C-alpha positions in Angstrom: 62.1 -77.4 -44.9 62.4 -74.9 -42.1 65.5 -73.7 -40.2 66.1 -71.3 -37.1 69.2 -69.6 -37.0 70.5 -66.3 -34.9 72.0 -64.2 -37.2 74.0 -61.3 -36.1 72.3 -61.4 -33.1 68.5 -61.7 -34.8 66.7 -64.8 -34.6 65.5 -65.8 -37.9 63.6 -68.4 -39.6 64.5 -69.3 -43.1 62.5 -71.6 -45.5 65.5 -73.4 -47.4 65.7 -76.9 -49.6 67.7 -79.1 -48.2 70.6 -79.1 -50.7 70.9 -75.0 -50.4 74.1 -73.7 -50.0 74.6 -71.4 -47.0 76.5 -68.9 -49.2 73.5 -68.7 -51.3 70.9 -68.6 -48.7 72.9 -65.5 -47.1 72.8 -63.6 -50.2 69.3 -64.6 -50.9 68.3 -63.1 -47.5 70.2 -59.9 -48.0 73.8 -60.3 -46.6 75.7 -59.2 -49.5 79.2 -58.4 -47.7 79.0 -62.5 -48.1 80.8 -62.7 -51.3 80.8 -65.5 -53.8 84.4 -66.5 -55.0 85.5 -69.7 -55.9 82.8 -72.0 -54.3 85.3 -74.5 -53.5 86.2 -73.4 -50.3 89.9 -71.6 -51.5 89.8 -68.0 -51.4 87.8 -67.2 -48.1 85.4 -64.4 -49.8 82.5 -66.2 -48.3 83.6 -66.4 -44.6 81.4 -66.2 -41.7 81.4 -67.0 -38.3 79.7 -70.0 -37.0 79.3 -70.5 -33.3 82.3 -68.3 -33.3 84.3 -70.2 -35.9 85.2 -68.7 -39.0 83.9 -71.0 -42.0 83.8 -71.0 -45.6 80.0 -70.6 -46.3 80.2 -72.1 -49.7 81.4 -75.3 -48.3 78.3 -75.7 -45.9 74.6 -76.9 -46.4 72.2 -74.4 -44.8 70.5 -77.0 -43.0 73.7 -77.6 -41.2 73.3 -74.2 -39.6 69.7 -75.0 -38.0 70.0 -73.6 -34.2 73.1 -71.9 -34.7 74.8 -68.6 -34.7 76.1 -67.1 -37.8 78.1 -63.7 -37.8 78.4 -62.0 -40.9 80.6 -58.8 -41.5 77.2 -57.1 -41.2 77.2 -58.1 -38.0 80.6 -57.0 -37.1 80.0 -53.1 -37.2 78.0 -50.6 -39.3 78.9 -47.8 -41.7 77.9 -45.6 -38.8 79.5 -47.4 -36.0 82.5 -49.7 -37.4 84.2 -52.1 -35.6 87.9 -51.4 -34.5 88.9 -53.7 -37.0 87.4 -52.2 -40.0 88.4 -49.0 -39.1 92.3 -50.1 -38.9 91.9 -51.7 -42.3 90.8 -48.6 -43.6 93.7 -46.6 -41.8 96.4 -49.3 -42.6 95.4 -48.9 -46.3 94.5 -52.8 -46.3 91.3 -52.0 -48.5 92.0 -52.2 -52.0 89.5 -53.6 -54.2 87.5 -55.1 -51.1 86.1 -58.0 -52.4 88.5 -60.1 -49.9 87.7 -57.6 -47.0 84.6 -59.1 -45.3 86.2 -62.5 -45.3 89.6 -61.2 -43.7 88.0 -59.3 -41.5 85.7 -62.4 -40.5 89.2 -64.4 -39.8 91.0 -61.6 -38.1 87.9 -61.1 -35.6 88.0 -64.9 -34.8 91.4 -64.8 -34.0 91.4 -61.5 -31.8 88.3 -63.0 -30.0 90.4 -66.2 -29.2 93.8 -64.6 -28.8 93.9 -60.7 -28.6 97.6 -60.3 -28.7 98.5 -62.4 -31.6 101.8 -62.9 -33.1 102.6 -62.0 -36.7 102.9 -65.6 -37.3 99.3 -66.3 -35.4 97.9 -63.5 -37.8 99.4 -65.2 -41.1 98.0 -68.3 -40.4 94.5 -67.3 -39.0 94.1 -65.4 -42.6 95.9 -68.2 -44.5 92.7 -69.3 -46.0 91.8 -65.7 -47.3 93.1 -64.9 -51.0 94.0 -61.1 -51.7 95.0 -60.6 -55.1 95.4 -56.7 -54.5 97.5 -56.0 -51.4 100.2 -58.6 -50.8 98.7 -59.1 -47.2 101.5 -56.9 -45.7 98.9 -54.1 -44.9 96.1 -56.5 -43.9 98.7 -57.9 -41.3 99.4 -54.6 -40.2 95.7 -53.6 -39.8 95.1 -56.4 -37.9 98.1 -55.8 -35.7 96.9 -52.2 -35.2 93.3 -53.7 -34.2 94.8 -55.8 -31.5 96.7 -53.2 -29.9 93.4 -50.7 -30.1 91.6 -53.5 -28.9 93.7 -53.9 -25.9 94.0 -50.2 -25.0 89.8 -50.2 -25.4 89.3 -53.0 -23.0 92.0 -51.1 -20.4 89.8 -48.1 -20.7 86.8 -49.9 -19.8 
């Protein structure tokens, strides 16, 4: 079957099988920043935004995203022009092995798009579905707070 999606701002047509999982299709289509972790929706490594909402792509049939907008980590920033969140993660030391980082940034972006000045409790709640074995979450929370401050400052400068 054929589906149309807008992924990272680009219109795409994908040929899929009705039983294909979105995670598998994304990786097959070259979006390697979407990581395969648990395949049960528990770790958040495969998180993407679907119409602005963070979703574990391992729990979604690809057919369900027909006509929808998907954002992967590749659509957040680039190596040449990283997003404020990506810079903040690096500067705060919130990246260790890096496996959970794309999902964490996706969840953080969804939070900051909805709530530009979240409390620490709101940050913890937003990343609750993202599992990290390395950092202990302290640096991740600090990175999201830093990004929120910087995004606020950048919006005032416009």
